[in-house]
C-alpha positions, 0 to 999 in steps of 0.5 A: 529187774521186776520178776511176776510170779504166777502158777496154779494153787501150791505150785511153789510160789512162796519157795520161789520168793523166799529163795529171791529173798535171800538173794537180796530181792523185795518181795510184793504179793497181790494177796498181801494187798487183799490181806490187809483188806480182809483186816480191815473188813475184819474178815476171816482170812481163809481162801473163799474169803480171799478169792471173793474179796479180791473180785470185789476190789477189782469189781470195784476199782478195775481188773488192775487194782491190785497191781497199780497198788503194788505199781506204786509201792515198786516205783517209791522203792525204786526211787530209793535205789532198789531194782530187784523185786518180786511179785507173787500171785498175779492172777489177772491178765489186765494185773500183767499188762499193768506191771508191765509198765515197769522196766525189766518186767517179766513174768514166770509161771511156776509148773507143777503136777496137780496131784503134788501140789495137792499134797503140798496143800495138805500139808500146809494148810494155809487159810483154811484151805478146803483140801479134804479129798484131790477131787475137792482140792481142783473144784477149789483151784477151777475158780482161778482158772477162767472167767469171761469175767474181767475182774475174776481170777484168769490163770490160764490166760496168765500162764499163756502170755508167761515168759519164762516156765519154772518146774516144780516137781521134785525136790526144794534143791532141784527147783532152785536150781531151776531158778538160778537158771531163770536168773539168767535168762532174766539177767541176759534177758534185761542186759543193759548195752546201750548203743554207741551214741548213747554211750558216749552221750552219757559221758557228754552229760557228765563232762557237761557238769564242769561247765562254769557258764552261769546260764547253760551247761554243754559237754562235747566229745569228739570220737574217732573208730569209738575211742574218745579222743577229746572232750571240752566243756563251756567255760572261761579260757585257763587262768581266767575268772569264771561266771562263778568266781564273779557271781553273774553273767556277762552278757546278762549284765550288759543287756546281750540279746540270747542267740547273739554276738557269742563273742561277748561271753567268758566262756569258749563253748564246749564245742570249741573246747573240745576242739582245742584240747584236741590240737594241744595233744595233737589228736586227729579228729578227721573223720570223727563224731562229736557228741554235744549234751547241753541244759539250760541252768540258771538260778538252779532251774533246769531245762533240756535244750536242743545242744545244737553247735552255734554258727562259729562252732559249726564253722570250726566243726567243718574246718577240723574235718569231723564228720558227724555230729550227735546232740541232745534235744529238749526232748531228751532224745538225740538228733544226729548230722552229717557234717557233709550235709551242713556244707551242701546247705551252705554251699546253696544258701546264706548260713543264716538259713540253717534249719537247725539253729542253736537257740537258747533262750534266757529263763 
């Protein structure tokens, strides 16, 4: 979850970040990128210099340059297992568009009465803000509100496209309660709730890791009424040495072309094992759904495949009374087949005329 924060001067952006940091969020700020640049150029860190330098960076490198740099940092952190972030001080619509490329990003506008914000700004005296009067405070803020220049700050447009608003007109305690309410809304928005097909395909993927074939990993699940009744993966028959034990692939050793002579193989196909295992435990698979996940894996190189069943497996699936088959594909999606369509096609044509054939080329 990535919480983007936007708002007018002294609205409480820092306060919400501090609170979320206490909850384990990692904090990033577009302003920090500008402050880093300020230090490089040995400029005094004042509000006017930050505004000027931020506009210069956007003009030179594009309106989304600050966001791009932060997206790179966040993407790197995600690879380390961190998944909750705050991005402060978002000030342009193009920055927002850049952050939207990340998963589970939500923009939050922090709202507060201008006179309350003026008093807060006077109290903090951050970055030599000119706050000799309320009028001067508002004049300084006006530079950030709107502009025809896409490289300049456009806080009003940011406010318009914000998905959530949190009000900060009273105490810190009340503000924190409002933030807690926001987090619940975000949890609801970003709920991870996979479809049944997605759910079972992920399980089939894990099952495929049990494969004992040196060429292809296949995992299969049979469900009835969204309950798993049987699983299978491709591997040698029980108590028989598999390819890993032998240290070679028999089919490759005999120079058998990929996709031919399935009977000359040390392994039983994953789909077949799922049907066999159901029979061993007396479980009915009639009107069930089979999920098949597959990958080529040889010499440690893994490539996704269209995990469609071979002719032998298709005939067994038909006779088992399975209704639907969902297969992983080489573009990392899923393709669904109705078994009744296979039957109809084979009534009209030979099985070799199948439009969707199992194809796993040796690598």
